[in-house]
C-alpha positions as a LaTeX table, in Angstrom:
\begin{tabular}{lrrr}
\hline
Residue & $x$ (\AA) & $y$ (\AA) & $z$ (\AA) \\
\hline
Unk1 & $-22.82$ & 192.13 & 161.25 \\
Unk2 & $-21.95$ & 191.05 & 157.79 \\
Unk3 & $-24.68$ & 191.95 & 155.41 \\
Unk4 & $-24.82$ & 188.30 & 154.48 \\
Unk5 & $-26.27$ & 187.10 & 158.24 \\
Unk6 & $-29.07$ & 189.37 & 157.66 \\
Unk7 & $-30.08$ & 187.29 & 155.06 \\
Unk8 & $-29.68$ & 183.74 & 157.32 \\
Unk9 & $-31.91$ & 185.09 & 159.97 \\
Unk10 & $-34.86$ & 185.83 & 157.23 \\
Unk11 & $-37.85$ & 183.31 & 156.24 \\
Unk12 & $-37.58$ & 182.70 & 152.47 \\
Unk13 & $-40.85$ & 181.58 & 150.36 \\
Unk14 & $-39.75$ & 179.66 & 147.73 \\
Unk15 & $-36.62$ & 181.72 & 148.30 \\
Unk16 & $-36.29$ & 184.48 & 145.54 \\
Unk17 & $-34.18$ & 187.18 & 147.03 \\
Unk18 & $-32.16$ & 189.99 & 145.60 \\
Unk19 & $-28.81$ & 190.05 & 147.21 \\
Unk20 & $-27.91$ & 193.49 & 145.92 \\
Unk21 & $-31.01$ & 194.76 & 147.82 \\
Unk22 & $-29.97$ & 193.17 & 150.96 \\
Unk23 & $-26.53$ & 194.87 & 150.60 \\
Unk24 & $-28.00$ & 198.41 & 149.86 \\
Unk25 & $-30.44$ & 198.44 & 152.49 \\
Unk26 & $-29.40$ & 195.72 & 155.22 \\
Unk27 & $-32.70$ & 194.40 & 155.18 \\
Unk28 & $-34.02$ & 190.93 & 153.85 \\
Unk29 & $-36.73$ & 191.59 & 151.10 \\
Unk30 & $-38.41$ & 187.95 & 150.30 \\
Unk31 & $-40.03$ & 187.27 & 146.66 \\
Unk32 & $-42.65$ & 184.95 & 146.51 \\
Unk33 & $-42.24$ & 182.35 & 143.93 \\
Unk34 & $-45.91$ & 181.09 & 143.00 \\
Unk35 & $-46.29$ & 177.99 & 141.98 \\
Unk36 & $-48.38$ & 174.50 & 142.55 \\
Unk37 & $-45.66$ & 172.52 & 144.80 \\
Unk38 & $-44.49$ & 176.01 & 146.21 \\
Unk39 & $-42.78$ & 174.88 & 149.79 \\
Unk40 & $-41.92$ & 177.35 & 152.37 \\
Unk41 & $-38.81$ & 176.89 & 154.08 \\
Unk42 & $-36.29$ & 178.97 & 156.49 \\
Unk43 & $-32.66$ & 179.27 & 156.38 \\
Unk44 & $-30.22$ & 179.28 & 159.07 \\
Unk45 & $-26.70$ & 179.34 & 159.77 \\
Unk46 & $-25.72$ & 176.15 & 161.01 \\
Unk47 & $-22.17$ & 177.01 & 161.63 \\
Unk48 & $-19.33$ & 178.76 & 159.76 \\
Unk49 & $-15.64$ & 179.82 & 160.00 \\
Unk50 & $-14.27$ & 177.38 & 157.47 \\
Unk51 & $-11.95$ & 178.30 & 154.66 \\
Unk52 & $-13.11$ & 177.46 & 150.98 \\
Unk53 & $-15.02$ & 174.25 & 152.40 \\
Unk54 & $-15.18$ & 171.59 & 149.58 \\
Unk55 & $-17.13$ & 168.67 & 150.95 \\
Unk56 & $-18.90$ & 166.83 & 153.79 \\
Unk57 & $-20.54$ & 163.67 & 154.97 \\
Unk58 & $-22.58$ & 162.85 & 158.01 \\
Unk59 & $-21.32$ & 160.38 & 160.17 \\
Unk60 & $-23.89$ & 157.86 & 162.12 \\
Unk61 & $-23.44$ & 159.75 & 165.33 \\
Unk62 & $-24.71$ & 163.19 & 163.79 \\
Unk63 & $-21.58$ & 164.93 & 163.50 \\
Unk64 & $-20.70$ & 166.24 & 160.06 \\
Unk65 & $-17.02$ & 165.91 & 158.42 \\
Unk66 & $-16.32$ & 168.87 & 156.56 \\
Unk67 & $-13.27$ & 169.39 & 154.17 \\
Unk68 & $-11.34$ & 172.56 & 153.51 \\
Unk69 & $-9.62$ & 173.35 & 150.15 \\
Unk70 & $-6.48$ & 174.66 & 152.08 \\
Unk71 & $-5.99$ & 171.04 & 153.49 \\
Unk72 & $-8.04$ & 170.87 & 156.58 \\
Unk73 & $-10.51$ & 168.15 & 157.85 \\
Unk74 & $-12.61$ & 169.30 & 160.32 \\
Unk75 & $-15.77$ & 168.14 & 162.27 \\
Unk76 & $-18.78$ & 170.07 & 163.34 \\
Unk77 & $-20.78$ & 168.85 & 166.42 \\
Unk78 & $-24.75$ & 168.36 & 165.95 \\
Unk79 & $-25.05$ & 171.86 & 167.47 \\
Unk80 & $-22.57$ & 173.69 & 165.07 \\
Unk81 & $-19.82$ & 173.84 & 167.19 \\
Unk82 & $-16.55$ & 173.48 & 164.88 \\
Unk83 & $-13.58$ & 171.77 & 166.45 \\
Unk84 & $-10.04$ & 171.94 & 165.98 \\
Unk85 & $-8.34$ & 170.09 & 162.76 \\
Unk86 & $-8.21$ & 166.45 & 162.25 \\
Unk87 & $-4.98$ & 165.49 & 162.58 \\
Unk88 & $-2.34$ & 163.19 & 160.17 \\
Unk89 & $-4.07$ & 164.85 & 157.00 \\
Unk90 & $-1.72$ & 164.04 & 154.04 \\
Unk91 & 0.28 & 166.83 & 152.37 \\
Unk92 & $-2.16$ & 168.30 & 149.22 \\
Unk93 & $-1.63$ & 170.80 & 146.60 \\
Unk94 & $-3.49$ & 174.23 & 147.32 \\
Unk95 & $-3.30$ & 175.53 & 144.07 \\
Unk96 & $-6.08$ & 177.09 & 142.05 \\
Unk97 & $-9.15$ & 174.25 & 141.91 \\
Unk98 & $-6.39$ & 171.97 & 143.66 \\
Unk99 & $-6.38$ & 170.82 & 147.43 \\
Unk100 & $-8.55$ & 168.87 & 150.07 \\
Unk101 & $-11.70$ & 167.89 & 148.10 \\
Unk102 & $-14.28$ & 165.54 & 148.51 \\
Unk103 & $-15.13$ & 163.07 & 151.66 \\
Unk104 & $-17.12$ & 160.05 & 151.85 \\
Unk105 & $-17.92$ & 157.42 & 154.87 \\
Unk106 & $-17.46$ & 153.83 & 154.64 \\
Unk107 & $-20.80$ & 151.93 & 154.42 \\
Unk108 & $-19.77$ & 149.83 & 157.21 \\
Unk109 & $-18.37$ & 152.61 & 159.33 \\
Unk110 & $-19.79$ & 151.68 & 162.58 \\
Unk111 & $-17.63$ & 148.48 & 162.64 \\
Unk112 & $-14.59$ & 149.72 & 160.98 \\
Unk113 & $-14.43$ & 153.63 & 161.48 \\
Unk114 & $-12.85$ & 154.16 & 157.90 \\
Unk115 & $-13.33$ & 157.37 & 155.68 \\
Unk116 & $-12.34$ & 158.04 & 152.29 \\
Unk117 & $-10.92$ & 161.57 & 151.07 \\
Unk118 & $-10.00$ & 162.73 & 147.72 \\
Unk119 & $-7.27$ & 165.54 & 147.13 \\
Unk120 & $-4.85$ & 167.01 & 144.69 \\
Unk121 & $-1.65$ & 165.25 & 145.40 \\
Unk122 & 1.54 & 167.03 & 144.59 \\
Unk123 & 5.02 & 165.59 & 143.03 \\
Unk124 & 8.29 & 167.57 & 143.01 \\
Unk125 & 9.81 & 167.17 & 139.51 \\
Unk126 & 12.95 & 169.07 & 137.95 \\
Unk127 & 10.72 & 170.73 & 136.05 \\
Unk128 & 8.67 & 172.05 & 139.08 \\
Unk129 & 5.52 & 170.43 & 140.82 \\
Unk130 & 3.10 & 168.27 & 139.13 \\
Unk131 & $-0.41$ & 166.83 & 140.63 \\
Unk132 & $-3.35$ & 164.65 & 140.30 \\
Unk133 & $-6.19$ & 163.26 & 142.18 \\
Unk134 & $-5.78$ & 160.89 & 144.68 \\
Unk135 & $-8.09$ & 158.91 & 146.88 \\
Unk136 & $-7.10$ & 157.75 & 150.45 \\
Unk137 & $-8.81$ & 155.91 & 153.21 \\
Unk138 & $-7.92$ & 156.05 & 157.02 \\
Unk139 & $-9.52$ & 155.09 & 160.17 \\
Unk140 & $-11.14$ & 158.28 & 162.23 \\
Unk141 & $-10.37$ & 157.97 & 166.17 \\
Unk142 & $-9.96$ & 160.43 & 168.62 \\
Unk143 & $-10.01$ & 163.50 & 166.12 \\
Unk144 & $-6.94$ & 161.81 & 164.34 \\
Unk145 & $-6.30$ & 159.66 & 161.22 \\
Unk146 & $-4.52$ & 156.41 & 161.60 \\
Unk147 & $-3.48$ & 153.48 & 159.21 \\
Unk148 & $-4.31$ & 155.66 & 156.20 \\
Unk149 & $-3.47$ & 154.07 & 152.72 \\
Unk150 & $-3.91$ & 155.69 & 149.29 \\
Unk151 & $-6.15$ & 153.66 & 147.00 \\
Unk152 & $-6.13$ & 155.40 & 144.03 \\
Unk153 & $-3.62$ & 157.99 & 142.17 \\
Unk154 & $-4.61$ & 159.35 & 138.89 \\
Unk155 & $-2.27$ & 159.03 & 136.20 \\
Unk156 & $-0.46$ & 160.73 & 134.99 \\
Unk157 & 0.48 & 163.51 & 137.30 \\
Unk158 & 0.40 & 166.80 & 135.49 \\
Unk159 & 1.39 & 170.42 & 135.43 \\
Unk160 & $-1.22$ & 172.93 & 136.21 \\
Unk161 & $-4.20$ & 173.89 & 139.06 \\
Unk162 & $-7.58$ & 173.12 & 137.27 \\
Unk163 & $-10.17$ & 170.31 & 136.97 \\
Unk164 & $-9.16$ & 167.91 & 139.33 \\
Unk165 & $-12.90$ & 166.45 & 139.67 \\
Unk166 & $-13.70$ & 165.46 & 142.31 \\
Unk167 & $-16.39$ & 163.31 & 144.14 \\
Unk168 & $-16.87$ & 160.23 & 145.68 \\
Unk169 & $-20.27$ & 158.01 & 145.69 \\
Unk170 & $-20.92$ & 154.34 & 146.74 \\
Unk171 & $-22.41$ & 152.11 & 144.66 \\
Unk172 & $-25.30$ & 149.60 & 146.25 \\
Unk173 & $-22.71$ & 146.83 & 145.29 \\
Unk174 & $-20.10$ & 148.41 & 147.71 \\
Unk175 & $-17.59$ & 149.51 & 144.75 \\
Unk176 & $-16.57$ & 153.25 & 145.16 \\
Unk177 & $-16.67$ & 155.94 & 142.25 \\
Unk178 & $-14.09$ & 158.48 & 141.77 \\
Unk179 & $-15.16$ & 161.52 & 139.35 \\
Unk180 & $-12.09$ & 163.07 & 137.83 \\
Unk181 & $-11.07$ & 165.97 & 135.69 \\
Unk182 & $-8.99$ & 166.13 & 132.74 \\
Unk183 & $-6.61$ & 168.76 & 134.13 \\
Unk184 & $-7.35$ & 171.22 & 131.73 \\
Unk185 & $-4.70$ & 172.19 & 129.35 \\
Unk186 & $-4.86$ & 168.04 & 128.49 \\
Unk187 & $-8.26$ & 167.96 & 127.68 \\
Unk188 & $-7.23$ & 166.12 & 124.41 \\
Unk189 & $-6.47$ & 163.01 & 126.77 \\
Unk190 & $-10.15$ & 162.74 & 127.95 \\
Unk191 & $-10.89$ & 160.47 & 124.66 \\
Unk192 & $-7.95$ & 158.07 & 125.70 \\
Unk193 & $-8.26$ & 155.39 & 127.93 \\
Unk194 & $-4.97$ & 154.62 & 128.58 \\
Unk195 & $-4.73$ & 157.32 & 131.08 \\
Unk196 & $-7.00$ & 158.60 & 133.85 \\
Unk197 & $-7.77$ & 162.16 & 132.54 \\
Unk198 & $-11.58$ & 163.27 & 132.20 \\
Unk199 & $-12.61$ & 159.58 & 133.33 \\
Unk200 & $-14.95$ & 158.32 & 136.13 \\
Unk201 & $-13.50$ & 155.42 & 137.97 \\
Unk202 & $-14.54$ & 152.45 & 139.81 \\
Unk203 & $-12.66$ & 150.50 & 142.47 \\
Unk204 & $-13.18$ & 148.36 & 145.67 \\
Unk205 & $-12.62$ & 149.78 & 149.22 \\
Unk206 & $-9.14$ & 148.82 & 149.18 \\
Unk207 & $-8.10$ & 150.08 & 146.05 \\
Unk208 & $-8.38$ & 146.71 & 143.80 \\
Unk209 & $-10.57$ & 146.70 & 140.50 \\
Unk210 & $-13.70$ & 144.96 & 140.35 \\
Unk211 & $-14.14$ & 142.11 & 137.84 \\
Unk212 & $-17.01$ & 143.61 & 136.17 \\
Unk213 & $-15.28$ & 146.79 & 135.10 \\
Unk214 & $-15.97$ & 147.34 & 131.27 \\
Unk215 & $-11.78$ & 147.74 & 130.36 \\
Unk216 & $-10.80$ & 145.23 & 132.86 \\
Unk217 & $-9.84$ & 142.96 & 130.16 \\
Unk218 & $-8.48$ & 145.77 & 127.75 \\
Unk219 & $-4.42$ & 145.60 & 127.90 \\
Unk220 & $-4.30$ & 148.99 & 126.22 \\
Unk221 & $-6.91$ & 150.68 & 128.96 \\
Unk222 & $-6.90$ & 151.53 & 132.50 \\
Unk223 & $-8.56$ & 148.91 & 134.35 \\
Unk224 & $-9.98$ & 151.38 & 136.96 \\
Unk225 & $-12.30$ & 153.32 & 133.95 \\
Unk226 & $-15.94$ & 153.52 & 134.26 \\
Unk227 & $-16.33$ & 155.79 & 131.52 \\
Unk228 & $-14.63$ & 158.80 & 130.04 \\
Unk229 & $-14.58$ & 161.76 & 127.68 \\
Unk230 & $-15.68$ & 164.09 & 130.58 \\
Unk231 & $-14.38$ & 167.52 & 131.49 \\
Unk232 & $-14.22$ & 168.15 & 135.10 \\
Unk233 & $-16.97$ & 166.35 & 137.24 \\
Unk234 & $-17.89$ & 168.01 & 140.65 \\
Unk235 & $-21.16$ & 166.62 & 141.15 \\
Unk236 & $-21.84$ & 162.24 & 141.81 \\
Unk237 & $-24.85$ & 160.89 & 143.53 \\
Unk238 & $-26.29$ & 157.62 & 143.42 \\
Unk239 & $-30.23$ & 157.37 & 142.20 \\
Unk240 & $-32.04$ & 155.90 & 145.28 \\
Unk241 & $-34.31$ & 153.80 & 143.47 \\
Unk242 & $-31.99$ & 152.43 & 140.56 \\
Unk243 & $-28.99$ & 152.46 & 142.34 \\
Unk244 & $-27.70$ & 154.11 & 139.14 \\
Unk245 & $-24.72$ & 156.65 & 139.35 \\
Unk246 & $-25.98$ & 160.41 & 138.44 \\
Unk247 & $-23.18$ & 163.11 & 137.64 \\
Unk248 & $-22.71$ & 166.49 & 136.41 \\
Unk249 & $-19.67$ & 168.23 & 135.08 \\
Unk250 & $-18.64$ & 171.85 & 134.07 \\
Unk251 & $-18.79$ & 172.80 & 130.51 \\
Unk252 & $-16.51$ & 175.48 & 129.13 \\
Unk253 & $-18.67$ & 178.77 & 127.97 \\
Unk254 & $-21.93$ & 177.09 & 128.70 \\
Unk255 & $-22.47$ & 173.39 & 128.75 \\
Unk256 & $-22.76$ & 171.94 & 132.05 \\
Unk257 & $-24.11$ & 168.37 & 131.48 \\
Unk258 & $-26.09$ & 165.98 & 133.88 \\
Unk259 & $-25.06$ & 162.51 & 132.78 \\
Unk260 & $-25.77$ & 158.82 & 134.05 \\
Unk261 & $-22.45$ & 157.54 & 133.17 \\
Unk262 & $-22.91$ & 153.82 & 131.43 \\
Unk263 & $-20.19$ & 151.53 & 131.82 \\
Unk264 & $-17.19$ & 151.75 & 129.13 \\
Unk265 & $-19.24$ & 154.87 & 127.44 \\
Unk266 & $-17.74$ & 158.01 & 125.98 \\
Unk267 & $-19.33$ & 161.12 & 126.93 \\
Unk268 & $-17.29$ & 163.47 & 124.19 \\
Unk269 & $-15.21$ & 165.98 & 125.43 \\
Unk270 & $-13.58$ & 167.71 & 124.09 \\
Unk271 & $-14.79$ & 166.97 & 120.95 \\
Unk272 & $-18.68$ & 167.47 & 121.83 \\
Unk273 & $-20.47$ & 170.17 & 124.20 \\
Unk274 & $-23.30$ & 172.09 & 124.27 \\
Unk275 & $-20.52$ & 175.31 & 125.07 \\
Unk276 & $-17.99$ & 176.90 & 123.44 \\
Unk277 & $-14.27$ & 177.17 & 124.00 \\
Unk278 & $-13.04$ & 179.97 & 126.49 \\
Unk279 & $-11.44$ & 181.54 & 123.21 \\
Unk280 & $-15.24$ & 181.40 & 121.69 \\
Unk281 & $-13.92$ & 178.64 & 119.30 \\
Unk282 & $-16.86$ & 176.60 & 118.56 \\
Unk283 & $-17.37$ & 173.17 & 119.40 \\
Unk284 & $-19.65$ & 170.81 & 117.84 \\
Unk285 & $-22.53$ & 170.22 & 119.83 \\
Unk286 & $-23.77$ & 166.56 & 118.04 \\
Unk287 & $-23.02$ & 163.84 & 120.54 \\
Unk288 & $-25.01$ & 161.04 & 119.08 \\
Unk289 & $-24.00$ & 161.63 & 115.92 \\
Unk290 & $-20.01$ & 161.46 & 116.40 \\
Unk291 & $-20.53$ & 158.39 & 118.68 \\
Unk292 & $-20.89$ & 159.91 & 122.02 \\
Unk293 & $-23.63$ & 159.62 & 124.89 \\
Unk294 & $-25.94$ & 162.58 & 124.77 \\
Unk295 & $-26.15$ & 164.13 & 128.23 \\
Unk296 & $-29.84$ & 164.04 & 129.61 \\
Unk297 & $-29.62$ & 167.89 & 130.56 \\
Unk298 & $-27.39$ & 170.58 & 130.10 \\
Unk299 & $-27.18$ & 174.46 & 131.09 \\
Unk300 & $-26.07$ & 177.37 & 128.50 \\
Unk301 & $-25.19$ & 179.66 & 129.89 \\
Unk302 & $-23.29$ & 178.04 & 132.38 \\
Unk303 & $-24.24$ & 177.73 & 136.37 \\
Unk304 & $-21.20$ & 176.14 & 137.37 \\
Unk305 & $-22.53$ & 173.10 & 139.26 \\
Unk306 & $-21.11$ & 171.66 & 142.56 \\
Unk307 & $-22.16$ & 168.98 & 144.74 \\
Unk308 & $-25.31$ & 167.04 & 143.96 \\
Unk309 & $-27.89$ & 165.01 & 146.41 \\
Unk310 & $-31.25$ & 162.98 & 145.74 \\
Unk311 & $-33.48$ & 164.24 & 148.38 \\
Unk312 & $-35.18$ & 161.08 & 150.11 \\
Unk313 & $-35.98$ & 162.45 & 153.73 \\
Unk314 & $-39.38$ & 163.15 & 155.40 \\
Unk315 & $-39.01$ & 166.66 & 156.40 \\
Unk316 & $-40.00$ & 168.11 & 152.85 \\
Unk317 & $-42.39$ & 165.16 & 151.55 \\
Unk318 & $-43.09$ & 167.62 & 148.14 \\
Unk319 & $-39.43$ & 167.29 & 147.35 \\
Unk320 & $-38.80$ & 163.39 & 148.07 \\
Unk321 & $-36.89$ & 162.18 & 144.93 \\
Unk322 & $-35.95$ & 165.75 & 143.90 \\
Unk323 & $-32.48$ & 166.00 & 142.40 \\
Unk324 & $-30.45$ & 169.33 & 144.58 \\
Unk325 & $-27.71$ & 171.01 & 142.40 \\
Unk326 & $-25.55$ & 173.69 & 144.13 \\
Unk327 & $-24.10$ & 176.07 & 142.23 \\
Unk328 & $-20.93$ & 178.49 & 141.94 \\
Unk329 & $-21.33$ & 180.94 & 139.33 \\
Unk330 & $-25.14$ & 180.82 & 139.07 \\
Unk331 & $-24.96$ & 181.60 & 142.85 \\
Unk332 & $-28.27$ & 179.70 & 143.82 \\
Unk333 & $-29.31$ & 176.03 & 144.47 \\
Unk334 & $-31.04$ & 173.94 & 141.54 \\
Unk335 & $-33.93$ & 171.61 & 142.31 \\
Unk336 & $-34.64$ & 169.36 & 139.54 \\
Unk337 & $-37.79$ & 166.99 & 139.21 \\
Unk338 & $-36.80$ & 164.09 & 137.53 \\
Unk339 & $-38.82$ & 160.92 & 136.33 \\
Unk340 & $-37.44$ & 157.72 & 134.19 \\
Unk341 & $-34.10$ & 159.42 & 133.36 \\
Unk342 & $-35.39$ & 162.66 & 132.35 \\
Unk343 & $-35.54$ & 166.04 & 133.98 \\
Unk344 & $-38.92$ & 167.22 & 133.87 \\
Unk345 & $-38.61$ & 170.87 & 135.84 \\
Unk346 & $-35.98$ & 173.05 & 137.32 \\
Unk347 & $-36.53$ & 175.66 & 140.18 \\
Unk348 & $-33.91$ & 178.10 & 141.47 \\
Unk349 & $-33.81$ & 178.48 & 144.96 \\
Unk350 & $-31.78$ & 181.07 & 147.11 \\
Unk351 & $-31.42$ & 182.79 & 143.73 \\
Unk352 & $-28.45$ & 185.57 & 143.64 \\
Unk353 & $-27.10$ & 184.60 & 146.73 \\
Unk354 & $-23.77$ & 182.67 & 147.37 \\
Unk355 & $-21.36$ & 180.13 & 145.82 \\
Unk356 & $-23.07$ & 176.79 & 146.81 \\
Unk357 & $-20.11$ & 174.05 & 146.90 \\
Unk358 & $-21.76$ & 170.98 & 148.33 \\
Unk359 & $-25.31$ & 169.94 & 149.25 \\
Unk360 & $-26.20$ & 167.15 & 151.77 \\
Unk361 & $-29.14$ & 165.61 & 153.15 \\
Unk362 & $-28.85$ & 165.55 & 157.23 \\
Unk363 & $-30.06$ & 162.45 & 159.68 \\
Unk364 & $-32.46$ & 164.92 & 160.69 \\
Unk365 & $-33.86$ & 165.43 & 157.11 \\
Unk366 & $-32.89$ & 169.06 & 156.44 \\
Unk367 & $-30.73$ & 170.05 & 153.76 \\
Unk368 & $-27.24$ & 171.65 & 154.40 \\
Unk369 & $-25.34$ & 173.59 & 152.05 \\
Unk370 & $-21.28$ & 174.64 & 152.02 \\
Unk371 & $-20.78$ & 178.05 & 150.75 \\
Unk372 & $-17.37$ & 178.38 & 148.97 \\
Unk373 & $-15.90$ & 181.40 & 150.75 \\
Unk374 & $-12.57$ & 182.68 & 152.61 \\
Unk375 & $-14.99$ & 182.57 & 155.75 \\
Unk376 & $-17.01$ & 179.56 & 154.35 \\
Unk377 & $-20.46$ & 178.39 & 155.96 \\
Unk378 & $-22.94$ & 175.52 & 156.27 \\
Unk379 & $-26.56$ & 176.72 & 155.84 \\
Unk380 & $-29.20$ & 174.72 & 157.08 \\
Unk381 & $-32.72$ & 174.54 & 155.51 \\
Unk382 & $-35.92$ & 173.30 & 157.04 \\
Unk383 & $-39.56$ & 173.76 & 156.99 \\
Unk384 & $-40.83$ & 177.18 & 158.04 \\
Unk385 & $-42.31$ & 177.57 & 161.14 \\
Unk386 & $-45.51$ & 177.71 & 161.82 \\
\hline
\end{tabular}
């Protein structure tokens, strides 16, 4: 039995476990973290056998769609059974951080069967393959995609295999937010609105542009852009009360940020950050002083956040309204207490366990977590049994 499976059959109480001890002893040793709002919960293995899963979304019937970065789209039954890959997924550019990325369900899925997914789209040129983040929609029917249409392509496509973004989030008005990255070596372009690098875009479900987008009347800017000056945004969620988009983005060495993107606003990358470049060259941390928006929260050192969820379920009443974020470098699940656009408290759950790529709320109110591994798993978090 792999040592991490021992972990999954163990009850966690506020869930602080040393993975090194599990490995050494093949025993799960829970550590209690005492605080006034302590919640006891169990973690079980819901499903597995996934190759670096990236995004997931629940269908109205309780089935779960999961993307694998290698280019496969999978359906997981409510009992955890993993079905064969869904047919007719377009070619993706599987390189470093590129591949098949996020997936989202149309708000009117029961009527139209439409799903949306983002991916690194390749283009062969005389100088080699270039790529950019694309978003497609298609009808999901009989384990196959039909009537597929690409509704957005990041421009320009460039060389490199990092910082594709990308999360999808539906606004209450039905428009679709797409978070992007500045593609690494092209970070200076994040300050320009004549391209999509380092931007968050807002489109309609057919790819057309809402009339109230901030740059709709700017002939020098891409009209899809909602905000810019971002690095690589791998978390997005709509606040359940305000309807605002919340995002988090990777910093370099430190400076991972949470932002509430305002239309037309500039978030400073690469001219402002609470981290430093990988070369150790400093970056000015003043945002507002340079005319940029300040993050509402940040982490230094970096935790490498990925996935984002406002909890609205009834299984964990003490957590209702809390913000949950998976971490890759941090290898834990973050729970944030938020109020009036401010973070009041942070708690680390499942500390020092796995790389958590995404977190979603199931129709049963449980939390579901994707682990970023060759043999990726879906973990299920429920209240502890009496």
